[in-house]
C-alpha positions as CSV (number, residue, x, y, z in Angstrom):
1,X,30.9,0.3,31.3
2,X,30.7,0.6,27.6
3,X,29.6,-2.2,25.6
4,X,30.4,-2.3,21.5
5,X,29.6,-4.8,19.2
6,X,29.8,-5.0,15.7
7,X,28.7,-7.2,12.7
8,X,29.5,-5.6,9.0
9,X,29.5,-1.6,10.2
10,X,26.5,-2.3,12.2
11,X,27.9,-0.8,15.8
12,X,26.0,-0.7,18.9
13,X,27.2,1.1,22.3
14,X,25.6,0.1,25.5
15,X,26.1,2.0,29.1
16,X,25.4,0.0,32.0
17,X,25.4,3.5,33.9
18,X,27.1,3.8,37.7
19,X,22.9,3.2,38.6
20,X,22.5,0.9,36.6
21,X,20.7,1.4,34.0
22,X,21.0,-0.1,30.0
23,X,21.4,2.5,27.4
24,X,21.4,1.9,23.4
25,X,23.8,4.8,23.0
26,X,25.2,3.8,19.1
27,X,23.2,1.6,16.2
28,X,25.4,3.2,13.6
29,X,27.9,2.2,10.9
30,X,30.6,4.6,12.4
31,X,32.0,4.1,16.5
32,X,30.5,6.1,19.0
33,X,30.6,9.9,19.7
34,X,29.9,10.9,23.5
35,X,26.8,13.1,23.8
36,X,26.3,13.8,27.0
37,X,23.3,15.3,27.3
38,X,20.9,13.0,26.1
39,X,22.2,9.6,28.4
40,X,19.7,10.9,31.2
41,X,16.5,10.0,28.8
42,X,17.9,7.3,26.9
43,X,17.2,3.9,27.4
44,X,17.5,0.3,25.5
45,X,14.0,-0.6,26.4
46,X,10.7,1.1,27.1
47,X,7.5,-0.4,29.4
48,X,4.9,1.2,30.6
49,X,2.7,-0.5,33.4
50,X,-1.2,1.2,34.7
51,X,-0.6,2.2,38.1
52,X,3.3,3.6,37.4
53,X,3.7,7.2,37.0
54,X,5.5,7.8,33.2
55,X,7.6,10.8,34.4
56,X,8.2,12.6,31.5
57,X,5.8,16.0,29.8
58,X,5.7,14.2,27.0
59,X,2.2,14.1,25.7
60,X,1.6,11.0,23.5
61,X,4.8,10.1,23.4
62,X,6.4,6.6,25.0
63,X,9.6,8.4,26.5
64,X,10.6,8.4,30.0
65,X,7.8,5.1,30.4
66,X,7.5,3.7,34.3
67,X,9.8,0.4,34.0
68,X,12.8,1.9,32.0
69,X,13.7,4.2,34.8
70,X,13.7,1.1,36.9
71,X,15.3,-1.8,35.6
72,X,18.9,-2.6,36.3
73,X,21.2,-4.4,34.4
74,X,21.6,-7.5,35.8
75,X,23.7,-9.3,33.1
76,X,24.5,-10.0,29.3
77,X,25.5,-12.5,27.5
78,X,27.3,-13.4,23.6
79,X,27.3,-16.0,22.2
80,X,29.3,-16.2,19.6
81,X,28.3,-19.3,17.6
82,X,24.7,-17.8,17.2
83,X,26.4,-14.3,16.7
84,X,23.3,-13.5,19.9
85,X,23.3,-10.4,22.4
86,X,21.0,-11.1,25.5
87,X,21.1,-8.4,28.3
88,X,18.8,-9.3,31.1
89,X,17.4,-6.2,33.5
90,X,15.2,-6.5,36.8
91,X,13.2,-4.7,38.8
92,X,10.8,-5.5,42.1
93,X,7.9,-6.6,39.4
94,X,9.5,-7.0,35.9
95,X,12.2,-9.7,34.0
96,X,13.0,-7.9,31.1
97,X,15.4,-10.2,28.7
98,X,16.5,-8.2,25.5
99,X,17.4,-9.9,21.8
100,X,19.8,-8.7,19.7
101,X,20.2,-11.3,16.9
102,X,23.0,-10.6,14.2
103,X,24.2,-12.4,11.1
104,X,26.8,-12.7,9.2
105,X,27.8,-10.6,6.5
106,X,25.3,-8.4,7.0
107,X,24.5,-5.0,8.5
108,X,21.6,-6.2,10.2
109,X,20.7,-6.3,13.2
110,X,16.9,-8.2,15.0
111,X,15.6,-7.1,18.5
112,X,12.7,-8.1,20.5
113,X,12.8,-8.6,24.1
114,X,10.6,-11.0,26.7
115,X,8.9,-10.0,29.8
116,X,8.7,-12.1,33.1
117,X,6.8,-10.7,36.3
118,X,8.5,-12.1,39.0
119,X,6.4,-9.9,41.4
120,X,3.7,-11.5,43.1
121,X,0.5,-9.3,41.5
122,X,-0.4,-9.5,38.0
123,X,1.1,-6.6,36.0
124,X,-0.6,-4.6,33.6
125,X,1.6,-3.8,30.3
126,X,0.3,-1.1,28.0
127,X,3.5,-0.2,26.1
128,X,6.4,-2.4,25.4
129,X,9.1,-1.7,22.5
130,X,10.8,-4.2,20.5
131,X,13.8,-1.7,19.7
132,X,14.8,1.9,21.1
133,X,17.7,4.6,20.2
134,X,17.9,7.8,21.0
135,X,20.9,9.7,19.1
136,X,19.1,9.1,15.0
137,X,20.6,12.6,14.8
138,X,23.9,12.3,15.1
139,X,26.4,14.8,14.0
140,X,26.9,18.3,15.5
141,X,27.7,20.6,12.4
142,X,24.4,20.4,11.2
143,X,20.7,21.6,12.6
144,X,18.4,18.4,12.9
145,X,16.1,19.9,10.9
146,X,18.6,20.9,8.2
147,X,19.8,16.8,7.9
148,X,17.3,14.6,8.8
149,X,14.9,13.1,6.2
150,X,12.6,10.8,6.9
151,X,10.7,7.3,4.7
152,X,7.0,6.8,5.1
153,X,5.9,4.3,2.3
154,X,2.0,5.2,2.1
155,X,0.7,2.0,1.4
156,X,-3.1,1.7,-0.3
157,X,-5.5,-0.8,-1.9
158,X,-4.5,-0.2,-6.0
159,X,-1.7,2.2,-4.9
160,X,0.6,0.2,-3.1
161,X,4.2,1.4,-2.5
162,X,3.7,5.2,-2.4
163,X,7.2,6.0,-0.9
164,X,7.6,10.3,0.6
165,X,10.8,11.4,2.0
166,X,10.2,14.0,4.2
167,X,12.2,16.8,5.9
168,X,11.1,17.4,9.6
169,X,9.0,20.6,8.7
170,X,7.0,18.9,6.2
171,X,6.1,16.6,8.3
172,X,4.9,19.0,11.0
173,X,8.4,18.7,13.6
174,X,10.2,21.7,13.7
175,X,13.2,20.8,15.7
176,X,13.3,24.4,17.5
177,X,13.7,23.3,21.6
178,X,15.5,20.5,23.0
179,X,12.5,18.4,23.5
180,X,8.2,19.1,22.4
181,X,5.2,17.0,23.1
182,X,5.6,16.5,19.2
183,X,6.6,12.9,17.8
184,X,6.2,11.4,13.8
185,X,3.8,8.7,14.6
186,X,3.1,6.2,12.0
187,X,1.1,3.0,13.2
188,X,-1.1,0.0,11.7
189,X,-4.6,-1.0,14.3
190,X,-6.5,-4.0,12.9
191,X,-5.9,-6.8,10.5
192,X,-4.6,-5.3,7.3
193,X,-0.9,-4.9,8.6
194,X,-0.5,-2.5,6.1
195,X,-3.5,-1.0,4.5
196,X,-2.1,2.6,5.2
197,X,1.6,2.4,5.7
198,X,3.7,-0.7,5.2
199,X,5.3,-1.7,9.0
200,X,8.9,0.0,7.8
201,X,10.2,3.1,7.3
202,X,13.6,4.6,6.8
203,X,15.9,7.9,8.6
204,X,18.4,9.1,6.7
205,X,21.3,11.2,8.1
206,X,23.0,13.8,6.1
207,X,25.8,15.0,7.9
208,X,27.4,11.6,8.8
209,X,26.0,9.7,5.5
210,X,23.6,7.0,7.3
211,X,20.1,5.7,6.8
212,X,18.7,3.8,9.1
213,X,16.0,1.7,7.5
214,X,13.8,-0.4,9.8
215,X,10.7,-3.2,9.4
216,X,8.4,-4.4,12.4
217,X,7.5,-8.0,11.7
218,X,3.3,-8.8,13.1
219,X,0.4,-9.3,10.6
220,X,-1.5,-6.9,12.5
221,X,-1.0,-3.7,14.9
222,X,2.0,-2.2,15.1
223,X,4.1,1.0,15.6
224,X,6.6,3.3,14.9
225,X,7.5,6.8,16.0
226,X,10.5,9.7,16.0
227,X,10.3,12.4,18.3
228,X,12.7,14.3,20.2
229,X,14.3,14.2,23.9
230,X,16.9,16.0,25.4
231,X,18.0,17.6,22.6
232,X,18.1,14.5,20.5
233,X,15.9,12.3,18.2
234,X,14.6,8.9,18.7
235,X,13.1,5.4,16.9
236,X,11.3,3.5,18.6
237,X,9.1,0.0,17.0
238,X,7.3,-1.7,18.5
239,X,4.2,-4.1,17.9
240,X,0.7,-2.9,19.6
241,X,0.3,-0.3,22.4
242,X,-2.8,0.6,24.3
243,X,-2.7,4.0,23.7
244,X,-2.8,3.4,19.9
245,X,-4.4,-0.4,19.4
246,X,-6.3,-0.9,22.6
247,X,-3.4,-3.4,23.5
248,X,-2.7,-4.2,27.1
249,X,-1.7,-7.3,28.7
250,X,-2.4,-8.5,32.2
251,X,0.9,-10.5,32.6
252,X,0.3,-13.2,36.0
253,X,2.9,-13.5,38.4
254,X,5.4,-16.1,36.6
255,X,4.1,-15.0,33.2
256,X,5.9,-14.9,30.4
257,X,5.3,-11.9,27.4
258,X,8.0,-12.0,23.7
259,X,6.9,-8.4,21.5
260,X,7.0,-8.8,18.0
261,X,10.0,-8.8,16.4
262,X,11.8,-5.5,14.8
263,X,14.8,-5.1,12.2
264,X,17.5,-2.2,11.5
265,X,19.7,-1.9,9.2
266,X,22.6,0.5,8.3
267,X,23.3,1.7,4.9
268,X,25.1,5.2,3.8
269,X,22.4,5.8,1.6
270,X,18.7,4.3,1.3
271,X,19.6,1.4,-1.9
272,X,22.8,0.8,0.9
273,X,20.4,0.2,3.7
274,X,18.0,-1.7,1.4
275,X,20.5,-3.7,-0.4
276,X,21.0,-5.4,4.1
277,X,17.5,-5.1,4.6
278,X,17.4,-7.2,1.2
279,X,20.0,-9.9,2.2
280,X,18.5,-10.1,5.7
281,X,14.9,-10.8,4.6
282,X,16.5,-13.6,3.0
283,X,17.7,-15.6,5.6
284,X,14.3,-14.6,8.4
285,X,12.0,-16.2,5.4
286,X,11.2,-20.3,5.3
287,X,12.6,-21.4,1.9
288,X,10.1,-24.2,-0.5
289,X,11.5,-26.4,-2.4
290,X,7.9,-26.1,-4.2
291,X,9.0,-22.8,-5.6
292,X,12.9,-23.1,-5.8
293,X,12.6,-22.7,-8.9
294,X,10.2,-19.7,-9.3
295,X,7.9,-21.5,-11.4
296,X,4.9,-19.3,-13.8
297,X,2.2,-18.8,-12.4
298,X,-1.0,-18.3,-14.6
299,X,-3.8,-16.4,-12.7
300,X,-7.5,-16.6,-13.8
301,X,-8.6,-13.6,-12.7
302,X,-7.4,-10.1,-13.5
303,X,-8.9,-8.6,-16.8
304,X,-9.4,-12.3,-17.5
305,X,-12.4,-14.2,-15.6
306,X,-12.9,-11.7,-12.7
307,X,-14.0,-14.4,-10.2
308,X,-16.6,-16.4,-12.5
309,X,-15.1,-19.7,-13.6
310,X,-17.1,-22.8,-15.6
311,X,-15.7,-25.3,-17.6
312,X,-16.2,-24.0,-21.0
313,X,-14.8,-20.2,-20.2
314,X,-11.6,-22.1,-18.2
315,X,-10.3,-24.4,-20.8
316,X,-9.5,-22.0,-23.6
317,X,-7.9,-19.9,-21.3
318,X,-6.2,-23.2,-19.7
319,X,-5.0,-24.1,-23.6
320,X,-3.6,-20.4,-24.3
321,X,-2.0,-20.7,-20.7
322,X,-0.4,-23.4,-20.8
323,X,1.0,-22.8,-24.9
324,X,1.8,-19.2,-23.6
325,X,4.1,-21.0,-21.1
326,X,2.3,-21.3,-17.6
327,X,3.7,-24.0,-15.0
328,X,0.8,-23.4,-12.6
329,X,-2.6,-22.6,-13.2
330,X,-4.6,-21.0,-10.5
331,X,-8.6,-20.8,-10.5
332,X,-9.7,-17.6,-8.6
333,X,-12.1,-17.2,-6.9
334,X,-15.8,-17.6,-7.4
335,X,-15.3,-21.7,-7.7
336,X,-17.8,-22.0,-4.8
337,X,-20.8,-19.7,-5.6
338,X,-23.7,-19.7,-7.1
339,X,-24.2,-16.2,-7.7
340,X,-23.5,-13.5,-5.7
341,X,-21.1,-15.3,-3.8
342,X,-19.6,-12.0,-1.2
343,X,-21.2,-12.5,2.4
344,X,-21.9,-16.6,1.3
345,X,-18.1,-17.5,1.3
346,X,-16.6,-19.9,3.9
347,X,-18.0,-24.1,3.4
348,X,-15.3,-24.1,0.4
349,X,-17.3,-26.7,-1.5
350,X,-17.5,-26.6,-5.5
351,X,-19.8,-25.3,-7.4
352,X,-21.9,-28.5,-9.1
353,X,-22.9,-26.1,-12.1
354,X,-19.9,-24.4,-13.4
355,X,-17.9,-27.6,-13.2
356,X,-20.1,-30.6,-15.2
357,X,-18.5,-33.6,-14.0
358,X,-16.9,-31.7,-11.0
359,X,-14.7,-29.3,-10.3
360,X,-11.3,-32.4,-10.4
361,X,-12.7,-33.0,-14.2
362,X,-10.9,-29.4,-14.6
363,X,-7.9,-29.9,-12.5
364,X,-7.5,-32.8,-13.9
365,X,-7.3,-30.9,-17.6
366,X,-4.8,-28.8,-16.1
367,X,-2.3,-31.8,-15.0
368,X,-3.4,-32.9,-19.4
369,X,-1.7,-29.9,-20.3
370,X,1.3,-30.0,-18.2
371,X,0.8,-27.7,-15.2
372,X,0.3,-28.1,-11.9
373,X,-3.8,-26.3,-10.5
374,X,-4.0,-24.0,-7.9
375,X,-7.1,-22.7,-6.6
376,X,-8.1,-19.7,-4.5
377,X,-9.2,-19.1,-0.6
378,X,-10.1,-16.9,1.6
379,X,-9.7,-19.1,4.8
380,X,-9.9,-16.6,7.6
381,X,-13.2,-15.6,6.7
382,X,-17.0,-16.8,6.8
383,X,-20.0,-15.0,5.3
384,X,-22.9,-13.7,7.4
385,X,-24.6,-15.9,4.9
386,X,-22.4,-18.7,4.9
387,X,-24.2,-21.8,4.9
388,X,-22.8,-23.4,7.8
389,X,-21.5,-20.3,10.3
390,X,-24.2,-21.9,12.8
391,X,-22.2,-24.9,13.3
392,X,-19.5,-22.5,14.5
393,X,-19.9,-20.8,18.2
394,X,-19.4,-17.2,18.7
395,X,-15.6,-18.4,20.7
396,X,-14.7,-19.1,17.1
397,X,-15.3,-15.7,15.5
398,X,-14.4,-12.6,17.1
399,X,-16.4,-10.8,19.5
400,X,-16.1,-6.9,21.0
401,X,-18.6,-5.9,23.2
402,X,-20.7,-9.2,23.1
403,X,-21.2,-9.0,19.6
404,X,-19.9,-10.7,16.3
405,X,-17.7,-8.4,14.8
406,X,-18.7,-7.9,11.4
407,X,-17.0,-6.6,8.0
408,X,-17.9,-6.1,4.7
409,X,-20.7,-8.7,4.7
410,X,-18.0,-11.4,6.5
411,X,-17.2,-12.6,10.1
412,X,-13.5,-12.8,11.6
413,X,-12.1,-16.5,12.4
414,X,-10.1,-17.0,15.1
415,X,-7.5,-19.3,15.1
416,X,-6.7,-19.9,18.0
417,X,-9.8,-21.7,18.1
418,X,-9.1,-25.6,17.9
419,X,-12.7,-25.7,15.9
420,X,-11.6,-23.2,13.6
421,X,-7.8,-24.7,12.9
422,X,-9.2,-27.9,12.4
423,X,-12.2,-27.3,9.9
424,X,-9.1,-25.0,8.1
425,X,-7.2,-27.5,7.9
426,X,-9.9,-29.8,6.7
427,X,-10.2,-27.7,3.5
428,X,-6.7,-27.3,3.0
429,X,-6.3,-31.4,3.2
430,X,-9.2,-31.7,0.7
431,X,-8.2,-29.4,-2.1
432,X,-4.8,-31.2,-2.0
433,X,-5.4,-34.7,-1.7
434,X,-9.2,-34.4,-3.5
435,X,-8.3,-31.7,-5.8
436,X,-5.0,-32.0,-6.8
437,X,-3.9,-28.8,-5.7
438,X,-0.3,-27.9,-5.8
439,X,-0.9,-23.8,-5.4
440,X,-3.2,-22.2,-3.1
441,X,-3.9,-18.2,-3.5
442,X,-4.7,-16.9,0.1
443,X,-6.7,-14.3,-0.1
444,X,-7.7,-11.8,2.7
445,X,-10.2,-9.2,1.7
446,X,-12.1,-7.4,5.5
447,X,-10.2,-5.7,8.1
448,X,-10.9,-7.2,11.7
449,X,-10.5,-3.9,13.5
450,X,-9.2,-3.7,16.7
451,X,-8.9,-7.4,17.7
452,X,-11.5,-9.8,20.0
453,X,-12.2,-10.2,23.7
454,X,-12.6,-13.6,23.6
455,X,-9.8,-15.2,26.0
456,X,-7.5,-11.9,26.1
457,X,-7.1,-9.6,28.1
458,X,-7.9,-6.5,25.8
459,X,-8.6,-6.5,22.2
460,X,-5.9,-5.6,21.3
461,X,-4.2,-8.8,22.5
462,X,-6.6,-11.0,21.4
463,X,-5.9,-9.9,17.8
464,X,-2.0,-10.4,18.6
465,X,-2.4,-13.6,20.0
466,X,-4.7,-14.7,17.0
467,X,-2.4,-13.5,14.0
468,X,-0.1,-15.7,16.3
469,X,-2.3,-18.6,16.3
470,X,-2.5,-17.6,12.3
471,X,1.4,-17.7,11.2
472,X,1.6,-20.9,13.3
473,X,-1.1,-22.8,11.3
474,X,0.3,-21.3,7.8
475,X,3.9,-22.8,8.8
476,X,1.7,-26.0,10.0
477,X,0.3,-26.5,6.7
478,X,4.0,-26.1,4.3
479,X,5.6,-28.5,7.1
480,X,2.1,-31.0,6.2
481,X,2.6,-30.4,2.5
482,X,5.7,-29.5,1.5
483,X,5.3,-29.3,-2.2
484,X,2.5,-26.9,-1.9
485,X,2.8,-23.4,-2.8
486,X,0.6,-20.5,-0.7
487,X,0.4,-17.1,-2.1
488,X,-0.1,-14.5,0.3
489,X,-2.4,-12.2,-1.2
490,X,-4.8,-9.0,0.8
491,X,-6.8,-7.6,-1.2
492,X,-3.1,-7.3,-3.3
493,X,-0.9,-5.4,-0.8
494,X,-2.8,-5.3,2.4
495,X,-0.4,-7.2,4.7
496,X,3.3,-6.4,3.3
497,X,4.3,-7.7,6.4
498,X,7.5,-10.2,7.2
499,X,5.1,-12.2,9.5
500,X,3.6,-13.8,7.3
501,X,6.1,-13.5,4.4
502,X,8.7,-15.3,6.8
503,X,6.4,-18.6,5.8
504,X,4.8,-17.7,2.6
505,X,6.3,-18.3,-1.1
506,X,4.8,-15.4,-2.7
507,X,3.2,-12.2,-1.8
508,X,0.5,-10.6,-4.7
509,X,1.6,-6.7,-4.2
510,X,-1.4,-5.5,-5.8
511,X,-5.3,-5.4,-6.7
512,X,-4.3,-2.4,-9.6
513,X,-5.9,-3.6,-12.6
514,X,-4.3,-0.4,-14.8
515,X,-1.4,-2.0,-16.3
516,X,0.1,1.2,-16.3
517,X,0.1,2.0,-12.8
518,X,1.2,-1.4,-11.7
519,X,4.8,-0.3,-13.6
520,X,5.1,2.2,-10.7
521,X,3.8,-1.0,-8.2
522,X,5.7,-3.2,-9.7
523,X,9.1,-1.1,-9.9
524,X,9.0,0.0,-6.0
525,X,8.1,-3.8,-4.7
526,X,11.7,-4.2,-4.1
527,X,11.5,-2.4,-1.2
528,X,8.3,-4.4,1.2
529,X,8.9,-8.1,-0.6
530,X,12.4,-10.0,-1.8
531,X,12.1,-9.9,-5.5
532,X,11.9,-14.0,-5.9
533,X,8.4,-13.4,-3.3
534,X,6.9,-10.2,-5.0
535,X,4.2,-11.4,-7.4
536,X,3.6,-8.8,-10.2
537,X,0.6,-9.3,-12.7
538,X,1.1,-9.3,-16.5
539,X,-3.0,-9.1,-17.7
540,X,-2.7,-7.9,-21.8
541,X,-6.0,-6.7,-23.3
542,X,-7.0,-8.2,-26.8
543,X,-7.8,-4.6,-26.9
544,X,-4.9,-3.3,-26.2
545,X,-2.4,-1.5,-28.8
546,X,1.1,-3.1,-30.3
547,X,3.0,-2.1,-26.7
548,X,0.7,-3.0,-24.0
549,X,1.2,-6.8,-24.1
550,X,5.3,-5.8,-23.7
551,X,4.3,-3.3,-20.8
552,X,2.8,-6.0,-19.0
553,X,6.0,-8.7,-19.5
554,X,8.2,-5.8,-18.2
555,X,6.8,-5.0,-15.0
556,X,6.1,-9.2,-14.0
557,X,9.5,-9.8,-15.6
558,X,11.9,-8.7,-13.0
559,X,9.7,-10.4,-9.5
560,X,7.5,-13.2,-9.9
561,X,5.4,-13.4,-13.3
562,X,1.5,-13.6,-12.4
563,X,0.3,-14.0,-16.0
564,X,-3.5,-13.4,-16.7
565,X,-6.2,-11.1,-18.9
566,X,-7.5,-12.0,-22.0
567,X,-5.0,-14.4,-22.4
568,X,-7.2,-16.5,-25.6
569,X,-8.5,-13.6,-27.5
570,X,-4.9,-11.9,-28.0
571,X,-3.7,-11.3,-31.6
572,X,-1.4,-13.9,-32.6
573,X,1.9,-10.7,-32.3
574,X,0.4,-10.0,-28.2
575,X,0.7,-13.5,-28.0
576,X,4.0,-13.9,-29.5
577,X,5.2,-11.3,-27.2
578,X,3.8,-12.9,-24.6
579,X,5.3,-16.0,-25.0
580,X,8.7,-14.5,-25.8
581,X,8.1,-12.7,-22.3
582,X,7.5,-15.8,-20.7
583,X,10.8,-17.2,-22.4
584,X,12.9,-14.4,-21.0
585,X,11.7,-14.6,-17.8
586,X,12.7,-18.0,-17.4
587,X,15.4,-17.6,-19.1
588,X,17.0,-15.2,-16.3
589,X,15.4,-16.4,-13.1
590,X,17.6,-18.1,-11.9
591,X,19.4,-15.2,-11.1
592,X,16.5,-14.0,-9.1
593,X,16.7,-15.3,-5.7
594,X,20.3,-13.1,-5.8
595,X,19.2,-10.3,-7.0
596,X,19.8,-7.0,-4.6
597,X,17.4,-3.7,-6.1
598,X,18.6,-0.5,-6.4
599,X,16.5,2.7,-7.5
600,X,19.1,5.2,-9.6
601,X,16.4,7.6,-10.3
602,X,15.2,7.8,-7.0
603,X,12.3,6.2,-5.2
604,X,9.2,5.6,-7.4
605,X,6.1,8.0,-7.3
606,X,2.9,8.1,-9.6
607,X,3.4,11.4,-10.9
608,X,6.6,10.6,-12.5
609,X,7.1,10.9,-16.2
610,X,9.4,7.8,-16.0
611,X,10.3,4.5,-14.1
612,X,12.8,2.9,-13.0
613,X,14.1,0.1,-11.0
614,X,17.5,-2.1,-11.3
615,X,18.8,-5.6,-9.5
616,X,22.5,-6.6,-9.1
617,X,23.6,-10.0,-9.1
618,X,26.9,-11.0,-8.2
619,X,28.4,-9.0,-11.3
620,X,25.5,-9.0,-14.1
621,X,23.0,-6.0,-13.8
622,X,19.6,-6.2,-14.8
623,X,17.0,-2.6,-15.3
624,X,13.4,-1.8,-16.2
625,X,12.7,0.9,-17.8
626,X,9.4,2.1,-18.3
627,X,8.4,5.4,-20.1
628,X,4.4,6.6,-18.5
629,X,3.3,10.2,-19.4
630,X,6.8,11.2,-20.3
631,X,6.6,14.3,-23.5
632,X,10.8,13.6,-24.0
633,X,11.2,10.5,-25.0
634,X,14.9,10.3,-24.0
635,X,15.6,10.5,-20.4
636,X,19.8,9.8,-18.5
637,X,20.2,7.5,-16.0
638,X,23.8,7.7,-13.6
639,X,24.8,4.1,-13.1
640,X,27.4,1.8,-15.0
641,X,27.1,-0.7,-17.8
642,X,29.6,-2.0,-19.9
643,X,27.6,-3.5,-22.1
644,X,24.4,-2.8,-21.8
645,X,22.0,-4.5,-24.0
646,X,17.7,-5.1,-24.8
647,X,16.7,-8.1,-23.8
648,X,13.1,-8.2,-24.1
649,X,11.3,-6.7,-26.7
650,X,13.2,-7.9,-29.2
651,X,11.6,-5.2,-30.9
652,X,11.5,-2.0,-28.6
653,X,11.8,0.9,-30.5
654,X,14.9,1.9,-28.2
655,X,17.5,3.1,-28.9
656,X,20.9,2.8,-25.7
657,X,23.4,5.3,-25.2
658,X,26.5,4.5,-22.5
659,X,29.5,6.6,-21.0
660,X,30.8,8.7,-18.5
661,X,28.9,6.4,-15.5
662,X,25.4,7.6,-17.4
663,X,22.9,5.5,-19.7
664,X,20.9,7.4,-22.0
665,X,18.2,5.6,-22.9
666,X,15.3,6.4,-26.1
667,X,11.8,5.4,-25.8
668,X,10.4,6.0,-28.8
669,X,6.4,5.6,-27.7
670,X,4.8,6.9,-24.8
671,X,3.7,3.5,-22.0
672,X,6.4,1.5,-23.7
673,X,9.1,-0.2,-21.7
674,X,12.1,-2.4,-21.6
675,X,14.2,-4.6,-19.9
676,X,18.2,-3.9,-19.9
677,X,21.2,-6.6,-19.1
678,X,24.8,-6.0,-18.3
679,X,26.1,-9.7,-18.2
680,X,29.1,-11.4,-18.2
681,X,27.1,-14.4,-20.5
């Protein structure tokens, strides 16, 4: 029995075999073409139980898992009003309900499973997929080596969003036999969900002109793999697993486990798939009315006060931030510290000598300048020398092998613990109600590792429960204080994932201190974060050249503007460039929540001499172009613009020429940048 479901060119084809197995045979923008040889090994879900046979020559691959061969189709239901497809499968041990959520007008599906133990004994789960599809290399005219391209989003502190496109051979995966023990395995273990890779990826099939793009929505451990089986390539997406992430779940009789959610989008090329992912992300993200108009935020950390705020230092900065047009002013780290603060954080009480007359006096001054005050917190950790650390029992922290986990001088708090949640809530209550804070930069600068043994079946099980508890707590704070804006920051972009971004308003995309490198990160940030969520620093220094302030403003112009830098020491010309940039940003920010990104020069990298990103918003188009270290002063961009004009900076040494579907741009100076618009207004 074949079952077809589609929405906006995304076609899912399932087969219920004569034996009752459920196969996912197609997940493309074209109709299913029979591939009989792979049906034996295709499955819509993979589940491996301890003590059960994984009957495959698989190596480390998650193929032909024990339950995938024994689960049998029971029923399916398509809920028309919700565009929700559900399958129920059973064997003697488990009942699995597979969920596929479609969205009107979007080529995307969100996938997850709920597993229930229907036996009388514990079921020990080592692996369960959130999405499983065999046949990403559909088509018979080209070999897999010839037609497949894999996009992997490498990520690192201050080197975020470093996408690379590979052939299979470049990944050491030469497809010369029907199957192998080799796989392309991208995974993360720990509390920094994006410390080496973003939890997403893409696969391009040049023969069928399709790109599958996916994201895994978990703020901890996750894994995806591409491998071969039965002469076809498969894609499997999951949360944590035992082999990769120290996770297993002991499912008691009658108990249920829900996998992390994953999303898959389809397009004819990378930009088209990203467009669908962008639209999908907007639908799953919590909309915060307080952040709706995308206010300009000044944060006094980067190239400014460097986590050493005092009333005396802040007053002139506050004055200039207000004059520049900032609408929020966030006091960053150090406000609680009497000297070295890294290992003493966690009490969250202001240091008295820093703020004569009290910290509230500073916040009141911010308000008097027409801005809403904000504050930096790192609520998930407690320093090993924190004054109140001994007031918390071991069960409040991550524990492994009977010891508290320490990373970089801090303990990891466990947000499953009621005392931890009460304490964290009391801190939010105090800064909002007593200090008048309307913005919180919620930072996170450690990695808690594999997880915790407290009240868990495995380290990874404790971690996943904590991950979910923390997201739930943030949601509770947003409900408690709907006027509050909470920024997700993890040493910049170490947790760019849509478990956290589903509830946070803003994502810090990097801690990169060099504005020239920030340009590349800013240009690529829309691949991982909605433009209206991606916070990019603009932090000019007083000793910069004529282009520096303008370049900095371009970096932040088309996403979320986070001002900082030596704003109180800028020359008159530099400061006027900042003010003009803020005014320009305010004139276009109402369109940013409709922006859909595209990359006319391909994805940007730190090695390329130019960087470019474009955004479409209905009939309008905006583009940021950066000349980095390019020796040539002119570049041709394959894009059609009917009436291009430079909207920032007004004094740019730039010329434009547009014809025959190309835009020719000349920037006279190295490390200069412009914003170009093609609008109907």
